C-alpha positions in Angstrom: 83.5 111.1 69.8 80.2 109.9 71.3 78.5 112.3 73.1 78.2 111.7 76.9 75.0 110.5 78.5 74.5 113.4 80.9 75.0 115.7 77.3 72.3 113.8 75.8 69.7 113.9 78.4 70.3 117.6 79.5 69.1 119.2 76.5 67.6 122.6 76.1 64.6 121.1 76.0 64.5 118.3 78.8 65.4 121.0 81.1 63.2 123.6 79.7 60.2 120.6 80.7 61.8 120.1 84.1 61.2 123.6 85.1 57.5 123.6 83.4 56.9 120.5 85.4 58.0 122.4 88.8 56.1 125.8 87.7 52.9 123.3 87.6 53.5 121.3 90.7 53.8 124.5 93.3 51.9 128.0 92.7 54.9 129.5 94.8 57.5 130.9 91.7 60.3 130.6 94.8 59.3 127.4 95.4 59.3 126.1 92.3 62.4 127.6 91.7 63.9 125.9 94.4 62.8 122.5 93.8 63.9 123.2 90.2 67.6 123.9 91.2 67.2 120.8 93.5 66.6 118.6 90.2 69.5 119.7 88.6 71.9 119.2 91.8 70.1 115.9 92.3 70.8 115.1 88.3 74.7 115.8 88.8 75.1 114.3 91.9 77.7 111.1 92.4 78.8 111.7 88.6 75.8 111.8 87.6 74.3 108.0 88.5 70.9 108.7 88.2 71.5 109.9 84.1 73.6 107.0 83.5 71.1 104.5 84.5 69.3 105.8 81.1 69.3 102.8 78.6 67.3 102.9 74.7 64.3 101.0 76.6 62.5 104.4 76.6 62.6 108.3 74.9 65.5 110.3 76.7 62.6 113.1 76.8 60.1 110.1 78.5 63.1 109.1 80.9 64.1 112.7 81.9 60.1 113.6 82.7 59.7 110.3 84.9 63.3 110.6 86.7 62.3 114.7 87.0 58.4 113.8 88.5 60.3 111.7 90.9 62.7 114.0 91.8 59.6 116.6 92.7 58.4 114.0 95.1 61.5 113.8 97.0 61.8 117.6 97.3 58.3 117.8 98.4 58.6 115.1 101.2 62.2 116.6 102.1 60.5 120.0 102.7 57.6 119.0 104.0 57.7 115.7 105.2 55.9 112.1 104.7 54.0 109.5 106.4 56.1 107.9 108.9 56.1 104.4 110.7 55.1 104.8 114.8 58.0 103.6 116.7 56.6 100.5 118.2 56.2 99.1 114.3 59.7 99.9 113.7 61.2 98.2 116.7 59.2 95.1 115.2 61.4 94.8 111.9 60.9 95.3 108.3 58.4 92.8 108.2 56.2 94.8 110.6 57.0 98.2 108.4 55.8 96.1 105.4 52.5 94.7 107.1 51.7 98.1 108.7 52.0 99.9 105.4 50.2 97.3 103.8 47.2 97.0 106.1 47.3 101.1 107.5 48.1 103.3 104.5 47.3 100.5 101.5 44.2 99.0 102.9 45.0 95.2 102.8 43.7 92.7 104.4 46.2 90.7 107.0 45.9 87.8 104.5 47.1 89.3 101.7 50.0 91.5 103.4 50.8 87.7 104.8 50.9 86.9 101.0 53.1 89.9 100.1 55.8 89.4 103.0 56.1 85.7 102.3 56.6 86.8 98.4 59.2 89.2 97.7 62.2 88.4 96.3 63.5 88.0 99.9 61.0 86.8 101.8 60.4 89.4 105.0 58.6 86.8 107.2 59.4 83.3 107.6 57.0 82.4 110.1 54.3 80.3 109.5 50.6 81.4 109.2 50.1 80.9 113.3 53.2 82.2 113.8 52.1 85.7 111.8 48.5 85.6 113.4 50.1 85.6 117.0 52.9 88.4 115.9 50.1 91.0 114.3 48.2 91.0 117.7 50.7 93.7 118.6 50.5 95.3 115.1 46.6 95.4 115.6 47.3 97.7 119.0 48.9 100.5 117.3 46.3 103.0 116.0 46.4 103.9 112.1 44.7 107.0 111.6 44.5 106.7 107.7 42.5 103.3 108.3 41.0 103.1 111.8 39.8 99.7 111.4 43.3 98.9 111.6 43.3 99.1 115.6 41.0 96.0 116.0 41.8 92.8 114.5 38.6 91.4 114.9 36.5 93.8 113.3 38.9 94.1 110.5 38.3 90.5 109.5 34.7 90.5 109.8 32.6 90.2 106.6 31.0 93.7 107.0 34.2 95.5 107.2 35.8 93.2 103.9 32.8 93.3 102.0 32.9 97.4 102.4 36.6 97.7 101.5 36.2 95.9 98.1 35.3 99.2 96.7 38.1 101.2 97.7 40.9 98.8 96.3 42.6 100.1 93.1 42.3 98.2 90.1 45.1 96.0 90.9 44.7 95.3 94.5 41.1 94.3 93.4 42.8 91.8 90.9 44.8 90.5 93.6 41.5 90.4 95.9 39.1 88.7 93.7 41.5 85.1 94.0 41.3 82.3 97.0 44.6 82.3 99.4 46.2 79.9 96.8 46.4 81.8 94.0 47.1 85.0 95.3 50.7 84.2 96.0 50.8 83.5 92.4 49.2 86.2 91.0 51.4 88.6 93.4 54.3 87.5 92.1 53.3 87.7 88.3 52.2 90.9 88.8 55.8 91.8 90.4 57.1 90.3 87.0 55.2 92.6 84.9 55.8 95.4 86.5 59.1 94.9 85.6 58.8 94.5 82.4 57.1 97.9 81.8 58.8 101.2 80.5 59.9 103.8 82.6 57.1 106.0 82.1 54.5 103.3 82.7 56.2 102.0 86.3 55.9 105.7 87.0 52.0 105.5 86.8 51.5 102.6 88.7 53.5 103.5 91.2 51.9 106.9 91.6 48.5 105.9 91.0 48.3 102.8 92.5 51.1 102.9 95.3 50.3 106.8 97.1 48.1 109.3 97.6 48.6 111.4 94.8 45.7 112.1 92.6 45.2 111.1 88.5 44.9 114.7 87.6 48.6 115.6 89.4 50.0 112.3 88.0 49.0 113.7 84.8 50.3 117.1 85.0 53.7 115.8 86.3 53.9 113.8 83.0 52.8 116.4 80.5 49.5 115.4 79.5 45.9 115.6 79.8 43.9 112.8 82.0 42.3 111.2 79.0 45.5 110.1 77.8 46.6 108.7 81.2 43.5 107.0 81.5 44.2 105.1 78.4 47.8 104.5 79.3 46.4 103.4 82.8 43.7 101.0 80.8 46.6 99.3 78.6 48.7 98.4 81.7 45.8 96.5 83.3 45.4 94.6 79.9 48.9 93.5 80.3 48.5 92.5 83.9 45.4 90.6 83.1 47.2 89.2 80.0 50.1 87.8 82.2 47.6 86.3 84.6 45.7 84.8 82.0 49.1 83.3 80.3 50.1 81.4 83.5 46.8 79.9 83.8 45.3 82.4 86.8 42.1 83.1 86.1 38.7 84.3 87.4 38.6 87.9 86.1 
């Protein structure tokens, strides 16, 4: 009779690695133990739902490391809180929350955010570009502590602000930023498709390096590797993105 998925994944080696990850992330021993117990409970919850998501696309150790690192972040957010949308943004709907996240937290331009909310698998915004410009007037009045220029729509679109912003973009944002208005929507779709083809570890690295405020050193620590190895993997991932864009005839790289 075959070994169950939970038995295959919850080996002593994997459990020991989860405990080490918790100890690396939390300096306080009691806090690390609290996190460790939280992860074990989460892995067993809902009839081991998270464990049953395992496929043979990656090694069991890599899968468990990725799942446990995500749960460490989840534990930290539940314990200490996370960034929240202003109430005024939430009242405007899901599209406004997405635009606020892209522009305020990730420092995209309003035009980039328009492309992103229009090219989701289920588009979050269905209006025209003129409709969008009218709607974001209300967003521009809402303060953003992480990105003060967000308050001023006219200032945000001025050349001096846009030029200074490019150097602060992460590599994926820089790839999108260099295309013209028409190419950006196609590029975003290609990047999303490429992301879905990555293995669990690669998706974890992209998500944490480019879509959160977690530092590379912390990501490397969570994955049990040094920063040099993380840098090599990151370069390989970016090469996959660029090759996918070139295959679709999207150039200017």
